[in-house]
C-alpha positions as a LaTeX table, in Angstrom:
\begin{tabular}{lrrr}
\hline
Residue & $x$ (\AA) & $y$ (\AA) & $z$ (\AA) \\
\hline
Unk1 & $-0.01$ & 0.05 & $-0.03$ \\
Unk2 & 1.49 & 3.31 & $-1.12$ \\
Unk3 & 1.19 & 6.44 & 1.01 \\
Unk4 & 0.81 & 9.32 & $-1.46$ \\
Unk5 & 1.91 & 12.87 & $-0.83$ \\
Unk6 & $-1.09$ & 15.23 & $-0.71$ \\
Unk7 & $-0.91$ & 18.35 & $-2.78$ \\
Unk8 & $-3.64$ & 21.01 & $-2.54$ \\
Unk9 & $-4.09$ & 23.21 & $-5.60$ \\
Unk10 & $-4.55$ & 26.95 & $-5.04$ \\
Unk11 & $-8.16$ & 26.48 & $-6.05$ \\
Unk12 & $-8.84$ & 23.79 & $-3.49$ \\
Unk13 & $-7.28$ & 25.91 & $-0.77$ \\
Unk14 & $-9.47$ & 28.84 & $-1.77$ \\
Unk15 & $-12.54$ & 26.58 & $-1.90$ \\
Unk16 & $-11.87$ & 25.34 & 1.67 \\
Unk17 & $-11.23$ & 28.85 & 2.89 \\
Unk18 & $-14.45$ & 30.14 & 1.34 \\
Unk19 & $-16.49$ & 27.32 & 2.94 \\
Unk20 & $-14.99$ & 28.02 & 6.37 \\
Unk21 & $-15.48$ & 31.81 & 6.01 \\
Unk22 & $-19.11$ & 31.40 & 4.94 \\
Unk23 & $-20.01$ & 29.38 & 7.98 \\
Unk24 & $-17.89$ & 31.49 & 10.28 \\
Unk25 & $-19.70$ & 34.66 & 9.31 \\
Unk26 & $-23.16$ & 33.03 & 9.18 \\
Unk27 & $-22.79$ & 31.47 & 12.58 \\
Unk28 & $-20.97$ & 34.39 & 14.30 \\
Unk29 & $-18.09$ & 32.03 & 15.15 \\
Unk30 & $-15.82$ & 29.53 & 13.51 \\
Unk31 & $-16.66$ & 26.42 & 15.61 \\
Unk32 & $-18.59$ & 24.70 & 12.81 \\
Unk33 & $-16.01$ & 25.75 & 10.25 \\
Unk34 & $-13.35$ & 24.05 & 12.30 \\
Unk35 & $-15.45$ & 20.88 & 12.43 \\
Unk36 & $-15.81$ & 20.89 & 8.64 \\
Unk37 & $-12.12$ & 21.54 & 8.20 \\
Unk38 & $-11.21$ & 18.66 & 10.58 \\
Unk39 & $-13.61$ & 16.27 & 8.87 \\
Unk40 & $-12.13$ & 17.05 & 5.43 \\
Unk41 & $-8.59$ & 16.70 & 6.71 \\
Unk42 & $-9.31$ & 13.24 & 8.32 \\
Unk43 & $-10.86$ & 12.15 & 5.01 \\
Unk44 & $-7.77$ & 13.25 & 3.13 \\
Unk45 & $-5.59$ & 11.21 & 5.52 \\
Unk46 & $-7.65$ & 8.15 & 4.73 \\
Unk47 & $-7.47$ & 9.06 & 1.02 \\
Unk48 & $-3.74$ & 9.17 & 1.36 \\
Unk49 & $-3.67$ & 5.44 & 2.25 \\
Unk50 & $-6.56$ & 4.25 & 0.13 \\
Unk51 & $-6.48$ & 6.43 & $-2.96$ \\
Unk52 & $-9.07$ & 4.48 & $-4.95$ \\
Unk53 & $-11.97$ & 5.01 & $-2.46$ \\
Unk54 & $-13.37$ & 7.93 & $-4.49$ \\
Unk55 & $-15.80$ & 7.53 & $-7.31$ \\
Unk56 & $-14.53$ & 7.95 & $-10.85$ \\
Unk57 & $-15.94$ & 11.03 & $-12.61$ \\
Unk58 & $-16.47$ & 11.69 & $-16.28$ \\
Unk59 & $-13.26$ & 13.85 & $-16.26$ \\
Unk60 & $-10.18$ & 11.88 & $-17.20$ \\
Unk61 & $-8.27$ & 10.59 & $-14.12$ \\
Unk62 & $-10.39$ & 12.58 & $-11.68$ \\
Unk63 & $-12.20$ & 10.98 & $-8.70$ \\
Unk64 & $-14.72$ & 12.35 & $-6.22$ \\
Unk65 & $-14.63$ & 11.62 & $-2.54$ \\
Unk66 & $-17.81$ & 12.59 & $-0.70$ \\
Unk67 & $-17.32$ & 13.96 & 2.77 \\
Unk68 & $-20.62$ & 14.95 & 4.31 \\
Unk69 & $-21.96$ & 17.79 & 2.23 \\
Unk70 & $-18.72$ & 18.26 & 0.37 \\
Unk71 & $-17.03$ & 16.67 & $-2.63$ \\
Unk72 & $-13.24$ & 16.39 & $-2.77$ \\
Unk73 & $-12.18$ & 16.13 & $-6.41$ \\
Unk74 & $-8.75$ & 14.73 & $-6.81$ \\
Unk75 & $-6.25$ & 13.33 & $-9.30$ \\
Unk76 & $-3.80$ & 10.43 & $-8.57$ \\
Unk77 & $-0.32$ & 10.86 & $-9.92$ \\
Unk78 & 2.64 & 8.41 & $-9.45$ \\
Unk79 & 3.60 & 9.59 & $-6.03$ \\
Unk80 & 0.97 & 12.15 & $-5.14$ \\
Unk81 & $-2.73$ & 12.90 & $-4.80$ \\
Unk82 & $-3.69$ & 16.40 & $-6.12$ \\
Unk83 & $-6.80$ & 17.82 & $-4.49$ \\
Unk84 & $-8.32$ & 19.83 & $-7.35$ \\
Unk85 & $-11.40$ & 21.22 & $-5.77$ \\
Unk86 & $-13.59$ & 21.13 & $-2.62$ \\
Unk87 & $-17.19$ & 21.55 & $-3.74$ \\
Unk88 & $-20.22$ & 22.26 & $-1.49$ \\
Unk89 & $-22.75$ & 19.87 & $-2.82$ \\
Unk90 & $-25.60$ & 22.34 & $-2.07$ \\
Unk91 & $-24.28$ & 24.62 & $-4.85$ \\
Unk92 & $-25.46$ & 24.49 & $-8.49$ \\
Unk93 & $-23.51$ & 21.67 & $-10.16$ \\
Unk94 & $-23.63$ & 23.58 & $-13.44$ \\
Unk95 & $-21.12$ & 26.03 & $-11.89$ \\
Unk96 & $-18.52$ & 23.22 & $-11.26$ \\
Unk97 & $-15.61$ & 23.31 & $-13.67$ \\
Unk98 & $-12.81$ & 20.81 & $-13.10$ \\
Unk99 & $-10.88$ & 21.37 & $-16.29$ \\
\hline
\end{tabular}
């Protein structure tokens, strides 16, 4: 079993930040945002060991790992997993662009 290096793209970092910021402002504190962040990070650690657990998408070599209300889109390379996007599944899927 290979342990892959995790690489977050700039977009995925911004996606995660925007999600945390939204809930922090809406709730008046960042407790819920911290819970979401921790859940996503735990899932990424599992993904690091079991890279094939995500569902294949119609985009070449891109998989989707569902974490609660969020989708982690990622690509597996030889020695790394690249997190492409973190998508809030309550958003309009027509606005999702993975290319």
